[in-house]
VOPA-817738 format. One record per residue (C-alpha): x, y, z; residue number from 1; chain; residue in one letter. Coordinates in pm, 1 decimal. Layout:
# VOPA-817738
NODE | X | Y | Z | NUM | A | A
...
This chain:
# VOPA-817738
NODE | 9271.1 | 6014.7 | 12975.2 | 1 | A | M
NODE | 9510.8 | 6264.8 | 12845.2 | 2 | A | R
NODE | 9397.8 | 6489.4 | 12577.3 | 3 | A | L
NODE | 9558.1 | 6688.2 | 12277.8 | 4 | A | D
NODE | 9349.3 | 6946.9 | 12068.5 | 5 | A | F
NODE | 9350.1 | 7023.8 | 11710.9 | 6 | A | S
NODE | 9216.7 | 7326.9 | 11567.6 | 7 | A | S
NODE | 8787.2 | 7311.2 | 11438.6 | 8 | A | L
NODE | 8684.6 | 7395.1 | 11131.6 | 9 | A | S
NODE | 8533.2 | 7657.9 | 10943.9 | 10 | A | F
NODE | 8195.0 | 7661.3 | 10707.9 | 11 | A | L
NODE | 8318.4 | 7789.0 | 10389.1 | 12 | A | Q
NODE | 8212.4 | 8087.3 | 10285.4 | 13 | A | K
NODE | 8023.1 | 8240.9 | 10062.3 | 14 | A | P
NODE | 7748.3 | 8080.3 | 10411.1 | 15 | A | F
NODE | 7541.0 | 7847.1 | 10311.6 | 16 | A | R
NODE | 7253.6 | 7704.0 | 10564.1 | 17 | A | F
NODE | 7278.0 | 7400.5 | 10417.3 | 18 | A | A
NODE | 7652.4 | 7316.6 | 10574.1 | 19 | A | Q
NODE | 7547.6 | 7440.9 | 10852.8 | 20 | A | F
NODE | 7251.7 | 7239.5 | 10922.4 | 21 | A | H
NODE | 7473.5 | 6904.5 | 10768.7 | 22 | A | Q
NODE | 7699.3 | 6994.1 | 11085.2 | 23 | A | R
NODE | 7366.5 | 6976.2 | 11279.6 | 24 | A | Y
NODE | 7258.6 | 6664.6 | 11161.9 | 25 | A | T
NODE | 7553.7 | 6476.8 | 11204.1 | 26 | A | S
NODE | 7609.7 | 6615.9 | 11562.2 | 27 | A | N
NODE | 7967.1 | 6798.0 | 11464.1 | 28 | A | I
NODE | 8054.6 | 7139.3 | 11624.1 | 29 | A | P
NODE | 8192.4 | 7409.1 | 11349.1 | 30 | A | V
NODE | 8339.5 | 7766.2 | 11340.2 | 31 | A | L
NODE | 8098.7 | 7987.0 | 11131.4 | 32 | A | F
NODE | 8296.9 | 8229.8 | 10858.8 | 33 | A | P
NODE | 8527.3 | 8458.1 | 11058.7 | 34 | A | K
NODE | 8362.6 | 8779.0 | 11147.1 | 35 | A | G
NODE | 8009.3 | 8607.8 | 11024.1 | 36 | A | H
NODE | 7782.0 | 8798.3 | 11263.5 | 37 | A | F
NODE | 8046.6 | 9119.6 | 11223.3 | 38 | A | A
NODE | 7686.5 | 9323.3 | 11171.3 | 39 | A | Q
NODE | 7515.5 | 9253.0 | 11499.2 | 40 | A | L
NODE | 7439.6 | 9593.9 | 11643.2 | 41 | A | P
NODE | 7529.8 | 9508.4 | 12028.8 | 42 | A | A
NODE | 7899.1 | 9519.8 | 11883.1 | 43 | A | I
NODE | 7879.1 | 9876.9 | 11772.4 | 44 | A | S
NODE | 7657.5 | 10022.0 | 12042.1 | 45 | A | R
NODE | 7763.5 | 9805.8 | 12348.3 | 46 | A | W
NODE | 8128.9 | 9912.8 | 12332.9 | 47 | A | F
NODE | 8416.7 | 10176.9 | 12177.9 | 48 | A | E
NODE | 8711.5 | 10119.0 | 12153.8 | 49 | A | P
NODE | 8991.9 | 10178.2 | 12483.2 | 50 | A | A
NODE | 9341.5 | 10121.6 | 12450.0 | 51 | A | T
NODE | 9509.1 | 9966.0 | 12804.8 | 52 | A | F
NODE | 9869.0 | 10002.7 | 12905.8 | 53 | A | H
NODE | 10042.3 | 9681.1 | 13012.9 | 54 | A | A
NODE | 10378.5 | 9696.4 | 13202.3 | 55 | A | E
NODE | 10644.1 | 9895.9 | 12955.6 | 56 | A | G
NODE | 10549.9 | 10045.6 | 12634.2 | 57 | A | S
NODE | 10311.2 | 9793.1 | 12562.6 | 58 | A | A
NODE | 9958.2 | 9896.3 | 12460.3 | 59 | A | T
NODE | 9691.9 | 9731.4 | 12386.7 | 60 | A | H
NODE | 9376.7 | 9811.0 | 12160.7 | 61 | A | A
NODE | 9069.8 | 9593.3 | 12333.1 | 62 | A | S
NODE | 8758.4 | 9772.1 | 12396.1 | 63 | A | K
NODE | 8524.6 | 9925.2 | 12723.1 | 64 | A | K
NODE | 8131.6 | 9980.4 | 12751.7 | 65 | A | F
NODE | 7978.7 | 10235.6 | 12576.6 | 66 | A | N
NODE | 7901.2 | 10442.8 | 12866.2 | 67 | A | G
NODE | 7617.0 | 10723.9 | 12702.6 | 68 | A | A
NODE | 7426.8 | 10378.5 | 12528.8 | 69 | A | Y
NODE | 7400.2 | 10188.5 | 12858.3 | 70 | A | F
NODE | 7306.6 | 10520.9 | 13094.0 | 71 | A | G
NODE | 7015.1 | 10550.7 | 12828.2 | 72 | A | T
NODE | 6930.8 | 10213.9 | 12741.6 | 73 | A | H
NODE | 7065.5 | 10015.5 | 13058.3 | 74 | A | G
NODE | 6860.9 | 10114.8 | 13349.5 | 75 | A | N
NODE | 6666.0 | 9935.6 | 13586.3 | 76 | A | D
NODE | 6796.1 | 9617.8 | 13445.0 | 77 | A | I
NODE | 6953.5 | 9338.9 | 13679.1 | 78 | A | H
NODE | 7135.1 | 9040.3 | 13581.0 | 79 | A | V
NODE | 7284.6 | 8733.6 | 13712.0 | 80 | A | D
NODE | 7627.2 | 8720.6 | 13822.7 | 81 | A | I
NODE | 7906.0 | 8470.8 | 13912.3 | 82 | A | E
NODE | 8132.1 | 8625.0 | 14213.9 | 83 | A | V
NODE | 8502.4 | 8434.2 | 14244.1 | 84 | A | T
NODE | 8775.0 | 8541.4 | 14563.0 | 85 | A | S
NODE | 9052.4 | 8444.4 | 14731.7 | 86 | A | Q
NODE | 9003.5 | 8460.8 | 15131.4 | 87 | A | R
NODE | 9320.5 | 8339.2 | 15368.4 | 88 | A | D
NODE | 9462.3 | 8152.5 | 15014.4 | 89 | A | G
NODE | 9084.9 | 8017.4 | 14978.2 | 90 | A | V
NODE | 8910.7 | 7992.0 | 14674.3 | 91 | A | R
NODE | 8512.1 | 8135.4 | 14696.5 | 92 | A | Q
NODE | 8236.8 | 8130.9 | 14478.7 | 93 | A | F
NODE | 7913.9 | 8270.8 | 14491.0 | 94 | A | S
NODE | 7626.0 | 8342.7 | 14255.5 | 95 | A | R
NODE | 7359.6 | 8611.8 | 14300.3 | 96 | A | G
NODE | 7269.4 | 8925.2 | 14086.8 | 97 | A | S
NODE | 7354.3 | 9286.3 | 14032.9 | 98 | A | S
NODE | 7277.5 | 9639.9 | 13858.8 | 99 | A | P
NODE | 7347.9 | 9604.2 | 13528.8 | 100 | A | L
NODE | 7488.4 | 9998.4 | 13595.0 | 101 | A | S
NODE | 7713.6 | 9884.6 | 13858.1 | 102 | A | A
NODE | 7855.8 | 9610.3 | 13701.4 | 103 | A | F
NODE | 7939.7 | 9876.1 | 13378.7 | 104 | A | I
NODE | 8086.1 | 10115.2 | 13660.6 | 105 | A | A
NODE | 8272.0 | 9892.2 | 13822.7 | 106 | A | H
NODE | 8498.9 | 9738.9 | 13495.2 | 107 | A | T
NODE | 8507.3 | 10087.3 | 13295.5 | 108 | A | Q
NODE | 8862.9 | 10171.0 | 13430.1 | 109 | A | N
NODE | 9018.3 | 9841.5 | 13468.7 | 110 | A | L
NODE | 9192.4 | 9586.4 | 13183.0 | 111 | A | T
NODE | 9161.3 | 9261.6 | 13409.4 | 112 | A | S
NODE | 9074.3 | 9180.0 | 13711.7 | 113 | A | V
NODE | 9441.1 | 8958.4 | 13805.3 | 114 | A | G
NODE | 9385.7 | 8818.9 | 14167.3 | 115 | A | S
NODE | 9102.6 | 9047.6 | 14261.5 | 116 | A | A
NODE | 8731.5 | 8934.5 | 14342.4 | 117 | A | Q
NODE | 8592.8 | 8880.9 | 13995.0 | 118 | A | Q
NODE | 8242.8 | 8938.7 | 13933.0 | 119 | A | V
NODE | 8133.9 | 8770.3 | 13593.4 | 120 | A | Y
NODE | 7798.4 | 8778.1 | 13413.7 | 121 | A | I
NODE | 7745.0 | 8438.5 | 13336.0 | 122 | A | A
NODE | 7445.1 | 8280.0 | 13193.3 | 123 | A | Q
NODE | 7175.3 | 8564.4 | 13233.9 | 124 | A | S
NODE | 6881.4 | 8556.6 | 13017.2 | 125 | A | P
NODE | 6876.1 | 8808.4 | 12773.7 | 126 | A | L
NODE | 6512.4 | 8870.8 | 12849.6 | 127 | A | T
NODE | 6645.9 | 9012.0 | 13169.7 | 128 | A | N
NODE | 6753.9 | 9306.3 | 12957.2 | 129 | A | L
NODE | 6528.4 | 9590.5 | 12765.8 | 130 | A | S
NODE | 6330.6 | 9565.0 | 12472.8 | 131 | A | T
NODE | 6610.7 | 9760.5 | 12318.4 | 132 | A | T
NODE | 6901.0 | 9594.8 | 12451.9 | 133 | A | L
NODE | 6747.2 | 9277.8 | 12323.3 | 134 | A | Q
NODE | 6679.0 | 9424.3 | 11961.9 | 135 | A | A
NODE | 7034.8 | 9462.3 | 11975.6 | 136 | A | D
NODE | 7114.3 | 9085.8 | 11966.3 | 137 | A | V
NODE | 6854.4 | 8937.4 | 11791.3 | 138 | A | P
NODE | 6792.3 | 8562.1 | 11733.8 | 139 | A | V
NODE | 6975.2 | 8455.4 | 11420.3 | 140 | A | M
NODE | 6769.7 | 8451.4 | 11116.4 | 141 | A | E
NODE | 6940.7 | 8059.2 | 11054.6 | 142 | A | M
NODE | 6758.5 | 7975.9 | 11358.8 | 143 | A | L
NODE | 6433.6 | 8144.6 | 11325.9 | 144 | A | T
NODE | 6346.3 | 8063.3 | 10921.2 | 145 | A | Q
NODE | 6504.2 | 7909.3 | 10661.8 | 146 | A | S
NODE | 6381.2 | 7762.9 | 10376.8 | 147 | A | Q
NODE | 6301.5 | 7439.4 | 10477.1 | 148 | A | N
NODE | 6392.2 | 7429.0 | 10837.0 | 149 | A | Y
NODE | 6295.2 | 7692.6 | 11151.3 | 150 | A | Q
NODE | 6406.7 | 7642.6 | 11505.1 | 151 | A | A
NODE | 6260.5 | 7600.2 | 11852.4 | 152 | A | D
NODE | 6482.9 | 7801.9 | 12070.3 | 153 | A | V
NODE | 6490.6 | 7718.1 | 12432.2 | 154 | A | Y
NODE | 6700.7 | 7990.4 | 12622.5 | 155 | A | G
NODE | 6962.7 | 8219.9 | 12543.3 | 156 | A | S
NODE | 7228.0 | 8406.3 | 12794.5 | 157 | A | S
NODE | 7470.7 | 8685.7 | 12819.2 | 158 | A | L
NODE | 7840.5 | 8667.2 | 12875.5 | 159 | A | W
NODE | 8047.4 | 8975.3 | 13033.6 | 160 | A | M
NODE | 8333.7 | 9021.2 | 13217.7 | 161 | A | G
NODE | 8760.1 | 9101.4 | 13278.7 | 162 | A | L
NODE | 8996.3 | 8851.6 | 13157.3 | 163 | A | P
NODE | 9062.5 | 8608.4 | 13286.3 | 164 | A | P
NODE | 8723.2 | 8463.5 | 13259.7 | 165 | A | T
NODE | 8644.0 | 8079.3 | 13264.0 | 166 | A | R
NODE | 8361.4 | 7846.5 | 13252.0 | 167 | A | T
NODE | 8438.8 | 7478.5 | 13360.0 | 168 | A | P
NODE | 8376.8 | 7162.6 | 13138.0 | 169 | A | L
NODE | 8020.2 | 7090.5 | 13080.0 | 170 | A | H
NODE | 7780.7 | 6970.7 | 12819.1 | 171 | A | R
NODE | 7409.6 | 7183.4 | 12748.5 | 172 | A | D
NODE | 7089.4 | 7017.2 | 12718.0 | 173 | A | P
NODE | 7047.5 | 7184.1 | 12371.7 | 174 | A | N
NODE | 7257.2 | 7258.7 | 12093.0 | 175 | A | P
NODE | 7423.6 | 7615.4 | 12115.1 | 176 | A | N
NODE | 7492.4 | 7890.7 | 11886.3 | 177 | A | L
NODE | 7761.3 | 8133.9 | 12035.0 | 178 | A | F
NODE | 7859.7 | 8454.8 | 11921.5 | 179 | A | V
NODE | 8194.5 | 8665.4 | 12063.9 | 180 | A | Q
NODE | 8088.3 | 9037.9 | 12107.5 | 181 | A | L
NODE | 8382.7 | 9181.9 | 12269.2 | 182 | A | A
NODE | 8741.8 | 9047.4 | 12355.1 | 183 | A | G
NODE | 8874.7 | 8740.4 | 12272.5 | 184 | A | R
NODE | 8730.8 | 8361.3 | 12412.8 | 185 | A | K
NODE | 8928.0 | 8059.2 | 12383.0 | 186 | A | R
NODE | 8700.7 | 7727.7 | 12377.1 | 187 | A | W
NODE | 8865.5 | 7339.1 | 12429.3 | 188 | A | R
NODE | 8544.3 | 7076.4 | 12294.3 | 189 | A | L
NODE | 8530.1 | 6708.5 | 12369.5 | 190 | A | I
NODE | 8293.5 | 6462.7 | 12193.6 | 191 | A | S
NODE | 8029.5 | 6318.8 | 12388.3 | 192 | A | P
NODE | 8196.3 | 5968.1 | 12484.1 | 193 | A | S
NODE | 8566.1 | 6112.1 | 12553.9 | 194 | A | I
NODE | 8410.2 | 6377.0 | 12790.9 | 195 | A | G
NODE | 8175.1 | 6150.5 | 12967.4 | 196 | A | E
NODE | 8489.5 | 5956.0 | 13022.8 | 197 | A | Q
NODE | 8697.2 | 6278.9 | 13155.4 | 198 | A | V
NODE | 8430.8 | 6340.5 | 13359.0 | 199 | A | F
NODE | 8371.4 | 6003.2 | 13521.3 | 200 | A | A
NODE | 8744.3 | 6011.7 | 13653.9 | 201 | A | A
NODE | 8710.2 | 6370.8 | 13814.9 | 202 | A | A
NODE | 8393.0 | 6287.0 | 14007.1 | 203 | A | S
NODE | 8501.3 | 5868.4 | 14062.5 | 204 | A | R
NODE | 8186.7 | 5770.6 | 13850.7 | 205 | A | G
NODE | 7945.4 | 6009.9 | 13988.6 | 206 | A | S
NODE | 7731.1 | 6250.1 | 13814.5 | 207 | A | A
NODE | 7707.0 | 6484.5 | 14084.7 | 208 | A | T
NODE | 7929.9 | 6735.6 | 14050.5 | 209 | A | I
NODE | 7757.6 | 7108.2 | 14031.5 | 210 | A | R
NODE | 7822.1 | 7449.3 | 14113.4 | 211 | A | G
NODE | 8053.1 | 7532.3 | 14374.0 | 212 | A | E
NODE | 8246.9 | 7191.3 | 14307.9 | 213 | A | D
NODE | 8331.0 | 7278.8 | 13945.4 | 214 | A | M
NODE | 8434.6 | 7680.0 | 14040.4 | 215 | A | M
NODE | 8631.5 | 7622.8 | 14345.3 | 216 | A | V
NODE | 8657.9 | 7269.2 | 14467.3 | 217 | A | G
NODE | 8953.5 | 6989.9 | 14395.7 | 218 | A | K
NODE | 8710.5 | 6818.3 | 14072.1 | 219 | A | E
NODE | 8699.9 | 7136.5 | 13899.3 | 220 | A | G
NODE | 9075.8 | 7150.8 | 13941.2 | 221 | A | D
NODE | 9124.1 | 6857.8 | 13792.5 | 222 | A | Y
NODE | 8933.8 | 6846.4 | 13509.5 | 223 | A | L
NODE | 9088.9 | 7249.2 | 13449.4 | 224 | A | D
NODE | 9413.4 | 7034.9 | 13472.3 | 225 | A | D
NODE | 9329.4 | 6776.0 | 13192.3 | 226 | A | V
NODE | 9164.2 | 7025.3 | 12957.2 | 227 | A | V
NODE | 9378.9 | 7299.8 | 13022.4 | 228 | A | W
NODE | 9721.3 | 7196.3 | 13132.7 | 229 | A | R
NODE | 9847.8 | 6887.5 | 12945.3 | 230 | A | G
NODE | 9736.3 | 6655.4 | 13262.7 | 231 | A | G
NODE | 9596.1 | 6295.0 | 13276.5 | 232 | A | G
NODE | 9711.5 | 5971.2 | 13262.5 | 233 | A | E
NODE | 9700.1 | 5707.6 | 13017.3 | 234 | A | G
NODE | 9559.3 | 5680.3 | 12643.6 | 235 | A | D
NODE | 9536.5 | 5986.6 | 12439.2 | 236 | A | T
NODE | 9263.0 | 6132.5 | 12263.8 | 237 | A | A
NODE | 9108.6 | 6414.1 | 12036.2 | 238 | A | Q
NODE | 8931.8 | 6716.0 | 12146.9 | 239 | A | G
NODE | 8895.3 | 7052.9 | 11954.5 | 240 | A | F
NODE | 9004.5 | 7405.4 | 12014.8 | 241 | A | E
NODE | 8879.4 | 7781.3 | 11878.2 | 242 | A | A
NODE | 8967.1 | 8106.7 | 11886.6 | 243 | A | D
NODE | 8680.4 | 8329.8 | 11900.1 | 244 | A | L
NODE | 8694.5 | 8734.9 | 11848.7 | 245 | A | E
NODE | 8446.2 | 8982.1 | 11816.3 | 246 | A | E
NODE | 8192.6 | 8918.8 | 11542.2 | 247 | A | G
NODE | 8289.8 | 8541.6 | 11572.4 | 248 | A | D
NODE | 8092.0 | 8202.4 | 11597.6 | 249 | A | G
NODE | 8094.6 | 7842.2 | 11697.5 | 250 | A | I
NODE | 7868.3 | 7618.3 | 11706.2 | 251 | A | F
NODE | 7836.0 | 7319.9 | 11924.9 | 252 | A | V
NODE | 7604.7 | 7002.7 | 11874.0 | 253 | A | P
NODE | 7405.5 | 6816.2 | 12190.4 | 254 | A | L
NODE | 7610.3 | 6616.8 | 12439.6 | 255 | A | G
NODE | 7972.3 | 6765.7 | 12338.7 | 256 | A | W
NODE | 8149.2 | 6874.7 | 12611.3 | 257 | A | W
NODE | 8318.5 | 7210.1 | 12604.1 | 258 | A | H
NODE | 8513.0 | 7455.5 | 12876.6 | 259 | A | S
NODE | 8565.6 | 7854.2 | 12776.3 | 260 | A | V
NODE | 8878.1 | 8098.9 | 12887.9 | 261 | A | R
NODE | 8833.0 | 8477.8 | 12853.0 | 262 | A | G
NODE | 9175.8 | 8643.3 | 12767.2 | 263 | A | E
NODE | 9316.1 | 8974.1 | 12696.2 | 264 | A | G
NODE | 9222.7 | 9268.8 | 12784.3 | 265 | A | A
NODE | 8919.1 | 9538.4 | 12820.5 | 266 | A | G
NODE | 8564.8 | 9394.2 | 12838.9 | 267 | A | I
NODE | 8481.4 | 9037.9 | 12714.1 | 268 | A | N
NODE | 8120.3 | 9018.9 | 12624.7 | 269 | A | A
NODE | 7931.1 | 8703.7 | 12406.0 | 270 | A | S
NODE | 7567.2 | 8615.3 | 12393.4 | 271 | A | V
NODE | 7422.6 | 8252.1 | 12317.8 | 272 | A | N
NODE | 7145.6 | 8023.4 | 12199.2 | 273 | A | W
NODE | 7005.6 | 7706.4 | 12306.8 | 274 | A | W
NODE | 6792.7 | 7541.3 | 12024.5 | 275 | A | F
NODE | 6659.6 | 7274.3 | 11795.4 | 276 | A | R
NODE | 6589.8 | 7279.9 | 11426.3 | 277 | A | F
NODE | 6244.0 | 7113.5 | 11343.5 | 278 | A | R
NODE | 6139.2 | 7053.7 | 10958.5 | 279 | A | Q
NODE | 5816.3 | 7174.6 | 10883.1 | 280 | A | P
NODE | 5520.5 | 6963.5 | 10840.3 | 281 | A | K
NODE | 5442.0 | 6956.7 | 10424.4 | 282 | A | P
NODE | 5151.1 | 7136.2 | 10352.4 | 283 | A | N
NODE | 4872.3 | 6885.4 | 10231.8 | 284 | A | H
NODE | 4601.4 | 7012.2 | 10028.3 | 285 | A | Q
NODE | 4258.2 | 6846.3 | 10079.2 | 286 | A | S
């Protein structure tokens, strides 16, 4: 199967909860209005402007960590990391834990990882952060309270690294609200039925591709080729593509397959929440 990607649509301005909830109930992905989450405290507190010099005379305005802020509020915090490297021409991948301070120090004077070892904070629970840092990324009001609906939040994660970063094709067990804090991420999304076919082709009918196989194995290479490089054979199926920058957000419905790439220069950072809406029971008077 070959994939053709078109631009994902935006919710209309001004934002109305009913529009978002309609996409939720219809199981359709959507982008929030451009810059909808720009006032999230972490965006202004965690990062500061940085200008990186590329080859020649070109410069790129981007962000780096606010070292003074994290020096005050980021001590004694450990985060979950993924490490990808090359050894003797062979890609290697592992997961582990790192002090947040060490990760920040490693990235401060770099623009991207290139071919060097890449350390990526991936799916690290926000609950690992200090209470101050957690307060900088509060659960959005739309997930905790609305006029008629509330949400059960099942988990949340922090994602931070130097580009290029990659998250292989996968699907989540719950709907996903994802917000970009710094840098740029490119998303590609595939419907549940189409994603099943693509994944089955990569795994030869097995659903056992997990972990390292997705990052450095031939199955992961196949998925990257189909999703990102126009590979695949046979009929063409439709998917969606979206670029998220600072303050942008995307809703990924239950069962939708997606793969994500971090691009550009400087620090790339995001947060997300997995949730499900529930409608409160009406009040009955006795």
